[in-house]
C-alpha positions in Angstrom: 6.8 -9.7 -12.6 4.9 -8.8 -9.4 3.7 -11.8 -7.3 2.3 -12.1 -3.8 5.8 -13.1 -2.6 7.7 -10.2 -4.1 5.2 -7.4 -4.1 7.1 -5.5 -1.3 10.1 -5.3 -3.6 8.3 -3.5 -6.3 7.0 0.1 -7.0 3.6 0.6 -5.5 2.7 4.0 -7.1 0.0 3.5 -9.6 -1.6 0.4 -8.1 -5.2 0.4 -6.9 -5.5 -0.4 -3.2 -8.2 -1.0 -0.6 -7.7 -0.9 3.2 -9.2 -4.0 4.7 -8.0 -3.7 8.2 -6.8 -0.7 10.2 -6.0 0.5 13.7 -8.3 3.5 13.0 -11.7 2.1 12.0 -12.4 5.2 9.9 -9.7 4.1 7.4 -11.3 0.7 6.7 -12.8 0.6 3.3 -10.8 3.4 1.8 -10.1 2.6 -1.9 -8.0 4.5 -4.4 -4.9 4.6 -6.5 -1.6 4.9 -4.7 -0.2 8.3 -5.9 2.6 8.8 -3.4 4.6 6.9 -0.8 6.9 8.1 2.0 8.9 6.3 4.7 5.8 5.9 6.9 2.7 6.7 4.8 0.8 5.9 1.6 -1.3 8.5 -0.2 -4.4 7.1 -1.9 -6.2 9.2 -4.4 -10.0 9.0 -4.6 -12.1 10.8 -7.2 -12.4 14.1 -5.2 -9.5 14.0 -2.7 -6.4 12.3 -1.4 -6.1 10.3 1.8 -2.9 9.7 3.7 -2.6 6.6 5.8 0.2 5.2 8.0 1.6 2.0 6.6 2.2 0.2 9.9 -1.4 0.7 11.0 -3.1 -0.9 8.0 -3.6 -4.1 6.0 -4.2 -3.5 2.3 -5.3 -5.4 -0.7 -3.4 -4.3 -3.8 -4.7 -5.0 -7.3 -2.0 -6.5 -9.5 -2.9 -7.7 -13.0 -6.6 -8.1 -11.9 -5.6 -10.2 -8.9 -6.0 -8.9 -5.3 -2.9 -9.4 -3.1 -3.2 -8.9 0.7 -0.3 -7.1 2.2 0.5 -6.1 5.8 1.4 -2.4 5.8 4.2 -2.9 8.3 6.1 -4.9 5.7 6.0 -1.8 3.5 7.7 0.4 6.1 10.7 2.3 4.9 11.7 4.6 2.1 10.6 3.1 -1.2 14.1 3.0 -2.7 15.4 1.3 0.5 12.5 -1.2 0.7 13.2 -2.4 -2.8 16.8 -3.2 -2.0 16.1 -4.8 1.4 16.6 -8.5 1.9 14.0 -10.5 3.8 
């Protein structure tokens, strides 16, 4: 079960996300579904296009079971399969 404490240990693809804080002000407010994830980036799909953002430069809100969870993007840095195995 995904909770605010263990969200970084779970798969993010498929979750809805909104950028609430970013080093680049143009990225603030971007909302979409996470469709891809790399070592350093997340790809958010909007209705008409996809937007790639750097993890370490943003703070996001992820929607999990109708609840919004705030996550610092720097805590998501790393390859998805390595991040899931990483100990805190």
